C-alpha positions as CSV (number, residue, x, y, z in Angstrom):
1,M,137.6,53.4,19.6
2,A,139.6,56.1,21.8
3,N,137.9,58.8,19.3
4,D,134.5,57.3,19.9
5,K,135.2,57.3,23.6
6,T,136.2,61.0,23.6
7,K,133.1,62.0,21.6
8,K,130.9,60.2,24.0
9,I,132.6,61.9,27.0
10,F,132.3,65.3,25.4
11,R,128.5,64.7,24.5
12,I,128.1,63.8,28.1
13,F,129.7,66.8,29.5
14,L,127.9,69.2,26.9
15,I,124.6,67.6,28.1
16,F,125.6,68.2,31.8
17,V,126.4,72.1,31.1
18,V,123.2,72.4,28.7
19,T,120.8,71.0,31.3
20,S,122.7,72.8,34.3
21,G,122.1,76.0,32.4
22,F,118.7,75.7,31.7
23,V,117.6,74.4,35.1
24,F,119.6,77.6,36.7
25,L,117.7,79.8,34.5
26,V,114.4,78.3,35.7
27,A,115.3,77.7,39.3
28,N,118.0,80.3,39.9
29,S,119.8,77.7,42.3
30,T,123.3,76.4,41.7
31,A,122.6,73.3,43.7
32,I,119.3,72.2,42.1
33,A,121.0,73.0,38.6
34,T,124.0,70.8,39.3
35,V,121.9,67.9,40.6
36,F,119.8,67.9,37.3
37,G,123.0,68.2,35.3
38,F,124.2,65.0,37.0
39,I,120.9,63.5,36.2
40,S,120.7,64.3,32.7
41,A,124.4,63.0,32.1
42,A,123.5,59.8,33.9
43,A,120.5,59.5,31.7
44,S,122.7,59.9,28.8
45,T,125.0,57.3,29.9
46,I,122.4,54.9,30.4
47,N,120.7,55.5,27.3
48,S,123.8,54.9,25.3
49,K,124.4,51.5,27.4
50,R,120.8,50.5,26.2
51,H,121.4,51.3,22.5
52,Q,124.6,49.0,22.9
53,N,122.5,46.3,24.7
54,R,119.8,46.5,21.7
55,N,122.4,46.1,19.3
56,L,123.6,42.9,21.1
57,Q,120.1,41.8,21.3
58,A,119.7,42.3,17.4
59,M,122.8,40.2,16.9
60,N,121.6,37.3,19.2
61,S,118.2,37.4,17.4
62,A,120.0,37.2,14.0
63,W,121.8,34.0,14.4
64,P,118.7,31.5,13.6
65,E,118.7,33.6,10.1
66,V,122.3,32.9,9.7
67,I,121.9,29.3,10.3
68,D,119.0,29.4,7.7
69,H,121.4,30.9,5.2
70,L,124.3,28.5,6.0
71,I,122.0,25.6,5.4
72,S,120.6,27.0,2.3
73,G,124.2,27.6,0.8
74,I,125.4,24.3,1.8
75,Q,122.5,22.5,0.4
76,S,123.1,24.3,-3.0
77,G,126.6,23.1,-3.4
78,L,128.6,26.0,-1.9
79,S,131.5,25.5,0.3
80,I,131.6,26.5,4.0
81,S,133.9,29.4,3.4
82,E,131.8,30.4,0.1
83,T,128.6,30.4,2.1
84,L,130.0,32.4,5.0
85,T,131.8,35.0,2.5
86,A,128.2,35.4,0.9
87,L,126.6,36.5,4.1
88,E,128.4,39.9,3.9
89,W,125.7,40.9,1.5
90,R,122.9,38.0,2.0
91,G,123.1,37.9,5.7
92,P,121.2,39.9,8.6
93,E,122.0,43.5,8.4
94,V,123.4,43.8,12.0
95,L,126.0,41.0,11.1
96,R,127.1,42.0,7.6
97,S,130.1,44.0,8.8
98,H,131.6,41.0,10.6
99,F,131.2,38.7,7.5
100,A,132.6,41.4,5.5
101,D,135.7,41.4,7.7
102,F,135.8,37.5,7.2
103,A,135.6,37.9,3.6
104,E,138.4,40.3,3.4
105,K,140.6,38.1,5.5
106,M,139.8,35.1,3.3
107,R,140.9,37.1,0.4
108,V,144.0,38.3,1.8
109,T,145.4,35.3,3.7
110,G,143.1,32.4,2.5
111,D,143.4,30.9,6.1
112,F,139.8,29.7,7.0
113,N,140.7,28.7,10.5
114,S,142.2,32.0,11.4
115,A,139.5,34.0,9.8
116,L,136.7,32.1,11.3
117,N,138.5,32.4,14.7
118,D,138.5,36.3,14.3
119,L,135.1,36.2,13.4
120,K,134.1,34.5,16.3
121,K,136.1,37.0,18.4
122,S,134.3,39.8,17.0
123,C,130.8,38.3,17.3
124,G,131.4,36.9,21.1
125,Q,127.9,35.4,21.6
126,H,127.2,32.0,22.7
127,G,125.0,31.2,19.6
128,S,127.8,32.3,17.3
129,D,130.3,30.1,19.1
130,Q,128.0,27.0,18.7
131,I,127.7,27.6,15.0
132,F,131.4,28.5,14.0
133,E,132.6,25.5,16.3
134,A,130.5,23.0,14.2
135,L,131.8,24.6,10.8
136,V,135.5,24.2,12.2
137,I,134.8,20.5,13.1
138,S,133.0,19.8,9.8
139,K,135.9,21.6,7.7
140,S,138.5,19.9,9.7
141,L,136.9,16.4,9.9
142,G,134.5,16.3,6.8
143,G,131.4,15.9,9.1
144,N,128.4,14.6,7.4
145,E,126.1,15.7,10.1
146,L,126.8,19.3,9.7
147,L,123.3,20.3,8.3
148,N,121.6,18.3,11.1
149,I,123.8,19.9,13.7
150,L,123.1,23.5,12.4
151,R,119.2,22.7,12.3
152,T,119.5,21.5,16.0
153,V,121.3,24.5,17.2
154,G,119.1,26.7,15.1
155,T,116.0,25.1,17.0
156,F,117.5,25.6,20.5
157,L,118.4,29.3,19.6
158,R,114.7,30.0,18.5
159,Q,113.2,28.3,21.6
160,D,115.7,30.4,23.8
161,L,114.8,33.7,21.9
162,A,111.0,33.1,22.2
163,L,111.3,32.4,25.9
164,R,113.4,35.5,26.5
165,R,111.0,37.7,24.5
166,E,107.9,36.4,26.5
167,I,109.8,37.3,29.8
168,E,110.8,40.7,28.6
169,V,107.2,41.5,27.5
170,K,106.0,40.5,31.0
171,H,108.8,42.5,32.8
172,G,108.5,45.5,30.5
173,W,105.4,47.2,32.3
174,I,107.1,46.8,35.6
175,K,110.1,48.4,34.4
176,N,108.3,51.3,33.0
177,S,106.4,51.7,36.1
178,A,109.5,51.9,38.1
179,H,111.3,54.3,35.7
180,L,108.3,56.7,36.0
181,S,108.5,56.4,39.9
182,A,112.1,57.1,39.9
183,A,111.6,60.4,37.5
184,A,108.4,61.6,39.3
185,P,109.9,63.2,42.3
186,W,112.5,65.0,40.1
187,L,110.0,66.4,37.8
188,L,108.0,67.7,40.7
189,L,111.1,69.3,42.0
190,L,111.9,71.0,38.7
191,L,108.2,72.3,38.8
192,L,108.4,73.5,42.4
193,S,112.0,74.9,41.9
194,T,110.2,77.8,39.8
195,Q,109.0,79.2,43.3
196,P,111.9,81.5,45.0
197,S,111.2,79.8,48.4
198,T,112.0,76.4,47.0
199,S,115.2,77.6,45.3
200,R,116.3,79.3,48.6
201,A,115.6,76.1,50.9
202,F,117.5,73.7,48.6
203,S,120.5,76.1,48.4
204,T,121.2,75.7,52.1
205,S,123.4,72.9,53.4
206,T,120.6,70.8,54.5
207,G,118.8,71.2,51.3
208,I,122.0,70.2,49.3
209,L,122.3,67.2,51.5
210,I,118.8,66.1,51.0
211,L,119.5,66.6,47.1
212,L,122.5,64.6,47.1
213,S,120.6,61.8,49.3
214,G,118.1,61.7,46.9
215,F,120.2,61.5,43.9
216,G,122.3,58.7,45.6
217,M,119.0,56.9,46.6
218,T,117.5,57.1,43.1
219,C,120.5,55.7,41.5
220,T,120.8,52.9,43.9
221,A,117.2,52.0,43.2
222,Y,117.4,52.4,39.5
223,F,120.5,50.0,39.4
224,W,118.9,47.5,41.8
225,M,115.7,47.5,40.0
226,N,117.9,46.7,36.5
227,R,119.9,43.9,38.2
228,L,116.9,42.3,39.5
229,G,115.2,42.4,36.3
230,K,118.2,41.4,34.0
231,L,118.0,38.1,32.3
232,P,121.1,36.0,32.7
233,E,123.2,35.5,29.7
234,L,124.0,32.1,28.5
235,P,127.7,31.2,29.1
236,R,130.1,30.9,26.0
237,V,130.9,27.2,26.2
238,F,133.4,27.6,23.3
239,G,135.5,30.5,24.3
240,E,138.2,32.2,22.1
241,R,141.0,30.1,21.1
């Protein structure tokens, strides 16, 4: 984890240096080059965060498929632990590593409740919590309604995913327009900075203040826009034990 964080910081620093150097060659202005370096570093950070969010969305979208596999396995006569273990190679690709860890812990310790609790912690989503709690109750008390519960949970999850996708599609073009509006002034500045007069103007104290103010307002508008357009996450009713 620490190694990945160090690599991420180094990558952001490298992007900052390369972008600043390129813009300095174009504009011959340290102030403009530095601001564009910060913009590129911020864009890299945002892109990394988006990648993490896409992975979380992929995990969230995979739980209905997990439920289908669980129902199929239980109906075929497998135990709950055997069905979960089989998901390390039958389950959705984005979740196989989590179920592989569960299978390894089952082979080493044989403690179903401990392995399942670790699985719930590693997944950490409201959909997974509902599935795993139903399995814990069924394993402990021998619930005969497990299949009906799983089908009901699967229906709710699919309805929630369908609604979220519909909202995200409608909001997508608005977000893209806002991104373009935020980037347009800086692209124009990059084009104008090839003129010596522009470079000299933004190298003064007033020009630097304008650059910093513009950078701050762009960041504020961007994060405010994303905050307004962000869909609320459903709370985890069944937290960690």
